[in-house]
C-alpha positions in Angstrom: 4.3 -10.2 -26.8 6.0 -6.8 -26.8 5.3 -4.5 -29.6 8.3 -3.3 -31.7 8.1 0.0 -33.6 8.1 -0.1 -37.4 7.3 2.4 -40.1 4.3 0.3 -41.0 2.8 1.0 -37.5 2.7 4.8 -37.1 2.0 6.4 -33.7 -1.3 8.1 -33.1 0.2 10.7 -30.7 3.5 11.9 -29.5 4.5 13.2 -26.1 7.8 13.6 -24.3 7.0 11.6 -21.2 4.1 9.2 -20.6 3.3 8.6 -17.0 1.1 5.5 -16.2 -1.0 5.7 -13.1 -2.3 8.7 -11.2 -1.7 8.2 -7.5 0.9 10.0 -5.5 3.8 8.6 -7.5 2.3 9.3 -10.9 1.3 12.8 -9.9 4.8 13.5 -8.6 6.4 12.1 -11.7 4.2 14.2 -14.0 4.9 17.4 -12.1 8.7 16.8 -12.1 8.8 15.9 -15.8 6.7 19.0 -16.7 8.8 21.3 -14.5 11.9 19.9 -16.3 10.4 21.1 -19.6 8.8 18.0 -20.9 5.3 17.6 -22.5 3.6 15.1 -20.3 0.6 12.8 -20.7 -0.6 11.3 -17.4 -3.0 8.4 -17.7 -5.1 6.4 -15.2 -7.1 3.4 -16.0 -9.8 3.8 -13.3 -12.7 6.3 -13.6 -11.2 8.3 -10.7 -7.6 9.2 -9.8 -6.0 8.5 -6.5 -5.3 4.7 -6.6 -4.6 3.4 -3.1 -2.7 6.6 -2.4 -5.8 8.6 -1.5 -6.8 5.9 1.1 -3.5 6.3 3.0 -3.1 7.8 6.4 -1.4 10.8 4.8 1.8 11.1 6.8 4.8 11.3 4.6 7.9 9.9 6.2 10.9 12.3 6.3 14.5 12.1 7.6 15.6 14.7 10.1 19.2 13.6 10.4 20.4 12.2 7.1 23.3 9.9 8.1 21.4 8.3 11.0 18.1 8.2 9.1 19.8 6.4 6.2 21.2 3.9 8.7 17.7 3.1 9.9 16.6 2.7 6.3 19.4 0.2 5.6 18.2 -2.0 8.4 14.5 -1.9 7.5 14.8 -2.2 3.7 17.1 -5.2 4.1 20.5 -6.0 2.6 19.5 -6.4 -1.0 18.8 -2.7 -1.9 22.0 -1.2 -3.5 23.7 1.6 -1.6 23.2 4.2 -4.3 19.5 3.5 -4.5 19.3 3.8 -0.7 21.3 7.1 -0.9 18.9 8.5 -3.5 15.8 7.7 -1.4 17.4 8.9 1.9 18.5 12.2 0.5 15.1 12.8 -1.1 13.4 12.0 2.2 15.5 14.7 3.9 14.2 17.3 1.5 10.5 16.5 1.6 9.5 19.3 3.9 10.8 21.9 1.4 9.2 20.0 -1.5 5.8 20.0 0.1 6.0 23.7 1.1 6.6 24.5 -2.6 3.6 22.4 -3.7 1.5 24.2 -1.1 2.0 27.6 -2.8 -0.6 26.5 -5.3 -3.6 26.2 -3.0 -2.5 27.5 0.4 -2.2 24.1 2.1 -1.0 24.0 5.6 2.1 21.9 6.0 3.0 20.5 9.5 6.2 18.6 10.4 6.3 16.2 13.3 9.0 14.1 15.0 8.0 10.5 14.6 10.3 7.5 15.4 10.6 4.4 13.3 8.7 1.2 14.0 11.7 -0.9 15.2 14.7 -0.2 17.5 17.2 -0.1 14.7 20.0 2.6 14.9 18.6 5.9 13.7 15.0 5.2 14.7 14.8 8.6 16.2 16.2 10.5 13.2 12.9 10.4 11.4 9.9 12.7 11.0 6.5 13.0 9.4 5.3 15.7 6.9 1.5 16.2 6.9 -0.8 18.3 4.8 -3.0 19.2 7.7 -5.6 21.4 5.9 -6.4 23.0 2.6 -8.7 26.1 2.5 -12.1 25.3 1.2 -11.4 21.6 0.6 -14.0 18.9 1.6 -12.8 15.4 0.8 -16.2 13.8 0.7 -17.4 16.4 -1.8 -14.4 16.4 -4.1 -13.5 12.7 -3.8 -16.8 10.9 -2.9 -15.5 7.7 -4.3 -12.7 7.5 -1.7 -13.0 6.3 1.9 -9.5 6.6 3.3 -7.9 7.4 6.6 -7.0 10.7 8.2 -5.1 13.0 5.8 -4.7 10.9 2.7 -7.2 12.9 0.7 -5.5 16.2 1.7 -2.2 15.0 0.2 -3.9 13.9 -3.0 -5.8 17.2 -3.3 -2.4 19.0 -3.1 -0.9 16.8 -5.8 -4.1 17.1 -8.0 -4.1 20.9 -7.7 -0.5 21.0 -8.7 -1.2 18.9 -11.8 -4.1 21.1 -12.7 -2.1 24.3 -12.2 0.4 23.1 -14.8 -2.3 22.1 -17.3 -0.8 18.6 -17.5 -2.9 16.4 -19.7 -4.8 13.8 -17.6 -6.8 11.0 -19.1 -9.0 8.8 -16.9 -10.3 5.4 -17.9 -7.2 5.1 -20.1 -5.1 1.9 -19.5 -1.6 1.2 -20.7 -1.6 -2.4 -22.0 1.9 -2.9 -23.5 5.1 -1.1 -24.0 6.4 -0.5 -27.5 10.1 -1.3 -27.9 12.6 -0.4 -30.5 15.0 -2.8 -32.2 17.5 -2.5 -29.4 15.0 -3.0 -26.6 14.6 0.7 -25.9 11.1 1.9 -24.8 9.5 4.1 -27.4 6.0 4.4 -26.0 3.0 2.3 -25.1 -0.3 0.9 -26.4 -3.1 2.4 -24.4 -6.8 1.6 -24.4 -9.7 4.0 -23.8 -13.3 3.8 -24.7 -12.8 0.4 -26.3 -10.1 1.5 -28.8 -6.4 1.4 -28.7 -3.8 4.0 -29.5 -0.1 3.9 -30.0 1.4 6.7 -27.8 5.0 7.7 -28.5 7.0 8.8 -25.5 10.1 10.5 -27.0 12.0 10.8 -23.7 10.6 8.1 -21.5 7.8 6.1 -19.9 7.3 6.2 -16.1 5.4 3.3 -14.7 3.6 4.4 -11.5 0.7 1.9 -11.7 1.0 0.4 -8.2 1.2 -3.2 -7.2 -0.7 -6.4 -7.5 -3.2 -6.3 -4.6 -6.0 -7.3 -6.9 -4.1 -9.8 -9.0 -4.5 -13.2 -7.3 -2.9 -15.0 -10.3 0.4 -13.0 -9.7 0.1 -13.6 -5.9 -0.1 -17.3 -6.4 3.2 -17.2 -8.3 5.1 -15.6 -5.4 3.3 -16.1 -2.2 2.7 -19.3 -0.2 -0.1 -17.7 1.9 -3.6 -17.8 0.4 -6.2 -16.6 0.0 -5.2 -12.9 0.7 -8.1 -10.5 0.3 -7.6 -6.9 -1.1 -8.9 -3.9 0.8 -8.6 -0.8 -1.2 -8.9 -0.9 -5.0 -9.6 -3.2 -7.9 -7.3 -1.2 -10.1 -3.9 -2.5 -8.9 -3.7 -5.7 -11.0 0.0 -5.8 -11.7 -0.1 -4.1 -15.1 3.2 -2.3 -14.7 4.9 -5.6 -13.6 3.7 -7.4 -16.7 4.7 -4.6 -19.0 8.2 -4.2 -17.4 8.7 -8.0 -17.5 7.9 -8.1 -21.2 10.6 -5.5 -21.7 13.1 -7.6 -19.8 12.8 -6.4 -16.2 14.2 -8.1 -13.2 12.0 -8.3 -10.1 12.6 -7.9 -6.4 10.7 -8.2 -3.1 7.7 -10.0 -4.6 7.1 -11.9 -1.3 6.7 -8.7 0.8 3.3 -7.1 1.1 1.9 -4.6 3.5 -1.0 -6.4 5.2 -2.8 -7.5 8.3 -5.9 -9.5 9.1 -9.5 -8.6 8.5 -13.0 -9.6 7.7 -14.9 -10.7 4.7 -18.0 -8.6 3.9 -21.2 -10.5 4.5 -22.2 -9.8 0.9 -20.2 -12.3 -1.2 -20.3 -9.9 -4.1 -18.6 -7.1 -2.1 -15.1 -7.0 -3.7 -13.1 -5.9 -0.6 -12.1 -7.1 2.8 -12.6 -4.9 5.9 -9.5 -4.1 7.8 -9.2 -4.8 11.5 -9.2 -1.6 13.7 -6.0 0.3 13.5 -4.3 0.8 16.9 -1.3 3.0 17.4 2.1 1.7 16.2 4.8 1.1 18.7 8.6 0.4 18.9 9.9 -2.6 20.9 12.2 -1.5 23.8 11.6 2.1 22.9 8.0 2.9 23.5 5.3 0.3 24.1 1.6 1.1 23.6 -0.7 1.9 26.5 -4.0 1.2 24.7 -6.4 -1.6 25.3 -6.7 -4.1 22.5 -10.2 -5.7 23.0 -9.6 -9.0 21.2 -7.6 -12.1 21.1 -7.2 -14.4 18.1 -7.8 -18.2 18.2 -7.2 -20.8 15.5 -9.8 -23.4 14.5 -8.8 -25.6 17.4 -9.5 -22.8 19.9 -5.9 -22.1 20.7 -4.3 -18.7 20.8 -1.2 -18.7 18.6 0.0 -15.2 17.9 0.8 -11.7 19.3 -2.3 -9.9 18.1 -0.5 -6.5 18.4 2.7 -6.4 16.4 4.7 -3.1 16.4 3.2 -2.2 13.0 0.2 -4.5 12.8 -0.9 -3.3 9.4 2.4 -4.5 7.9 3.1 -7.8 9.6 -0.2 -9.0 11.1 -0.8 -11.5 8.4 2.6 -13.3 8.9 1.6 -15.6 11.8 -1.3 -16.9 9.6 1.2 -17.9 6.9 1.8 -21.5 8.2 1.3 -24.6 6.2 0.9 -28.0 7.8 2.2 -30.9 5.6 0.4 -33.4 7.8 -3.1 -32.1 7.2 -2.1 -30.3 3.9 -3.8 -27.2 5.2 -3.1 -23.7 6.4 -4.4 -24.3 9.9 -4.5 -20.6 10.8 -6.6 -19.6 7.8 -9.1 -18.6 8.7 -8.5 -17.5 12.3 -11.0 -16.1 14.7 -11.2 -12.8 16.5 -12.9 -13.1 20.0 -14.1 -10.3 22.3 -16.4 -10.4 25.3 -19.3 -8.0 26.1 -17.0 -5.4 27.6 -14.7 -5.6 24.6 -17.6 -5.1 22.2 -18.3 -1.8 23.7 -14.8 -0.3 23.4 -14.7 0.6 19.7 -15.5 -0.7 16.2 -13.5 -3.8 15.4 -13.2 -3.0 11.7 -13.2 -0.4 9.0 -13.5 0.0 5.2 -10.7 1.7 3.3 -11.6 1.9 -0.4 -11.3 4.0 -3.6 -14.0 2.7 -5.8 -17.1 4.6 -7.1 -18.9 1.3 -7.9 -19.4 0.2 -4.3 -21.0 1.7 -1.3 -18.3 1.8 1.4 -19.1 -0.3 4.4 -19.6 1.7 7.6 -18.8 -0.3 10.7 -21.0 0.5 13.7 -19.6 2.1 16.8 -20.9 -0.6 19.1 -20.4 -3.6 16.7 -24.0 -4.6 17.0 -24.8 -4.0 13.3 -22.1 -6.6 12.6 -23.8 -9.1 14.9 -27.0 -8.5 13.0 -25.5 -9.0 9.5 -23.3 -12.0 10.4 -19.9 -10.4 10.4 -19.8 -11.2 14.1 -21.5 -14.2 15.7 -22.7 -14.1 19.3 -22.1 -16.8 21.8 -23.8 -16.9 25.2 -21.3 -19.4 26.7 -17.9 -20.9 26.2 -19.6 -24.0 24.9 -21.5 -22.0 22.3 -18.3 -20.2 21.4 -16.5 -23.5 20.9 -19.3 -24.7 18.7 -19.0 -21.6 16.4 -15.2 -22.3 16.1 -15.8 -26.1 15.6 -13.4 -26.6 18.6 -13.3 -28.6 21.8 -14.9 -26.6 24.6 -12.2 -27.8 27.0 -9.5 -26.3 24.7 -11.4 -23.0 24.3 -12.0 -22.7 28.1 -8.3 -23.4 28.8 -7.3 -20.7 26.2 -9.5 -18.1 27.7 -8.5 -18.9 31.3 -4.8 -18.8 30.4 -5.3 -15.5 28.6 -7.2 -13.9 31.5 -4.6 -15.1 34.0 -1.9 -13.4 31.8 -3.9 -10.1 31.9 -4.2 -10.4 35.7 -0.4 -10.9 35.9 0.2 -8.1 33.5 2.5 -10.2 31.4 1.8 -12.3 28.3 4.3 -15.1 28.7 3.0 -17.0 25.6 3.2 -14.4 22.8 4.7 -11.3 24.4 1.9 -9.0 23.6 2.6 -5.5 25.1 1.5 -5.2 28.7 -0.5 -2.0 28.1 -2.7 -3.7 25.5 -3.9 -6.6 27.7 -7.6 -6.8 28.1 -9.7 -9.7 29.5 -12.1 -11.8 27.4 -14.2 -13.3 30.2 -17.7 -11.9 30.4 -20.4 -13.5 28.1 -21.8 -13.0 25.7 -18.7 -13.5 23.5 -18.5 -12.2 19.9 -16.6 -14.1 17.2 -15.5 -12.9 13.7 -13.7 -14.9 11.0 -10.4 -13.4 10.1 -8.4 -13.7 6.8 -5.1 -12.3 5.6 -5.6 -9.0 3.8 -3.3 -7.0 1.6 -3.2 -3.2 1.8 -0.4 -2.8 -0.8 2.4 -4.9 -2.3 6.0 -3.9 -2.2 7.4 -6.1 -5.0 7.9 -5.4 -8.6 10.6 -4.4 -11.1 14.0 -3.7 -9.7 15.4 -0.3 -10.4 18.6 1.8 -10.1 19.3 5.0 -8.3 17.8 7.0 -11.2 14.6 4.9 -11.1 15.4 3.2 -14.3 14.0 -0.3 -14.5 16.9 -2.8 -14.8 17.1 -6.2 -16.3 18.4 -9.4 -14.7 22.0 -8.3 -15.3 21.5 -5.0 -13.5 21.5 -3.0 -16.8 18.9 -0.2 -17.3 16.2 -0.7 -19.9 16.5 2.5 -21.9 13.8 5.1 -21.3 11.8 2.9 -18.9 11.3 4.3 -15.3 9.2 3.4 -12.3 8.0 5.2 -9.3 6.2 4.5 -6.1 5.0 1.1 -4.9 5.7 -0.6 -8.2 9.1 -2.1 -7.3 9.3 -0.5 -3.9 12.5 -0.5 -1.8 10.8 -2.0 1.2 12.2 -5.6 1.1 12.3 -6.6 4.7 10.3 -4.6 7.2 8.2 -1.6 6.3 8.7 1.9 7.7 5.3 3.5 8.6 4.6 6.3 6.0 7.5 5.1 4.0 5.6 4.2 0.9 4.2 7.7 0.7 7.7 9.2 1.0 8.9 6.8 -1.7 6.1 7.9 -4.0 7.2 11.5 -3.9 11.0 10.9 -3.8 11.0 8.4 -6.7 8.4 10.4 -8.6 10.7 13.4 -8.6 13.7 11.3 -9.7 11.9 9.3 -12.4 10.0 12.3 -13.9 13.1 14.5 -13.9 15.4 11.9 -15.3 13.0 10.9 -18.0 12.5 14.5 -19.1 16.3 15.0 -19.3 16.7 12.3 -22.0 17.3 13.3 -25.6 14.3 12.4 -27.7 14.7 9.1 -29.5 13.5 10.6 -32.7 12.6 13.9 -34.3 9.1 13.2 -35.5 7.6 16.4 -36.9 5.1 14.3 -38.9 3.5 13.1 -35.6 0.9 15.4 -34.2 0.6 15.7 -30.5 -2.8 15.5 -28.9 
C-alpha cells in the first residue's frame, strides 16, 4: 500500500527535500538542492555510503562538441528516450568539467580532462571526453573507505562528493532506509516512511523527494519479472534491491529499460556463503572499425558440449558480455550456455589474473585474486587438466569435440583471423599447451539501467507521461541507457541528473506551511 497523509498521522520531522540513497547521484542531488536554498536530508540504508558508485572506474563521461555528442547519445540510448530528456542530459554532460572544477575548490582535488571516444562507431563517437578526479591531497582510499574495493579512481570521485556534502553541513543518516512514499489525496508526494534502528519515522518533504537509490542488482525477484536470463549474479553491493522502483511504482510510475543491465560474465566464489560474483578481468574497451585492441586475451569460452560459441571480447565487454549466454533451448528446456567455461593454457595462466572482486560491503572480506592464478587452482575456482581428455571430462563433453574446438581456435590464431566469431585480431592468443585451466562462468550484473521513466526535469512520470508531483529520480534508477551503454555514462548521468533533480525539487513551493512540525 501507499501511505496517504492525514491529520491523524502527524509527521515526525519536516525537511524541504529528502534524498534517498548516498552514491554519486544522491550526493549530487543533495548538493544541488542545498545550493538552491533547500533544507536537505540525505539518507542511505547501508552502514557506509557510496553504493556501487564508489566501485566504479571513476571516469565521468563528458561531451566536447554538443551537437555531435548528442547525436552519439541518440544512437546509443535507443529511440525511446524523449528528445527533451536527451537534450537535458547532453547539455549537462557538456558542462561537467566546470562542475567538477567547482566541486574541487572544497578539497583541492586535481581534475583532469581527456579525449575518449565512444564504444561504437556511431556518428559523434569522437565528440566525447572523460573527466577524472586524478588525486586529492592527503586522501588514501583504503584508510577512509576500507569497506570499498573498487577500480581505479572511483573512490576519488566519491571523496570529492563526500567532502562537498560535509562542507555544506548537509544532514546525512546512514543505516536509514526509505520504505514507502507518503502521498496526498491527489497523488502528490508529501514525504516518506523511513526506518532506522528498528523504528519508523514519517518524514515530510515539503518540496520534493529525490529517489537516488540505484537499481535492482540484488533483487532476483524483480529480475525474474523482466529478464529471461537466469541466474545472474551480483558483483558489488547487497544494498541495491530495487527499493526506489517499488516506491515509485506504488506512486503510479511507469517503467522503462527494465531488460537492460550492465554486465559481463564471471565466477562464483568457492565459498557458497560469499554473496558476490567475481568479475572477469577487465581488458581495454575498443570501437569497431575505429580502433581495435592490441592486447592479448588469454582465454576462450566453451559451452557444456565443448564448443566455442561467442566473441569473448566485445567492444565493451563489461556491458554486453552476458548477452551471448542468454539463449534458451526449447528442445532441452535449458539455457545451454549457462554455465559456460573459460579455458586457458599454461602460457595464458601466466599472463595476468583472470578475475577480480569489486565490492562495497564492510561485512565481507574482499577476495584478492592471485597474480598467477595458482591460488584459484588451489581453492577450486579454476580446475587443472593435464590433457584434452581431462579437460573434456571436467566439461562433461566429448573429447573429440573439445579437441576440434581447440584446434580450430589455434588455427585461427595462426591465421590472424577469427572467422567464426570475429574476435579482434590483436587479442588472439593460443590455447594449446597443457596443462589447461578451466573456470565455470556465469552471467553477472554490475548495475541495472531500468526503472521509473522520467521527464527532462527528472520528474518521475506515470503511464500517461504525466509527472507525479514532487517525485524525482537521479542516477541509475531509471537510467536513460536503453540500448547500448556508453562507457562512463552512468557516472555522468548521476551528476547531471542529480543537479537537475535536486535543483528542481528545491525550486518547488512547499506543499504546506507547517510551523507545528519541528525539523530534526
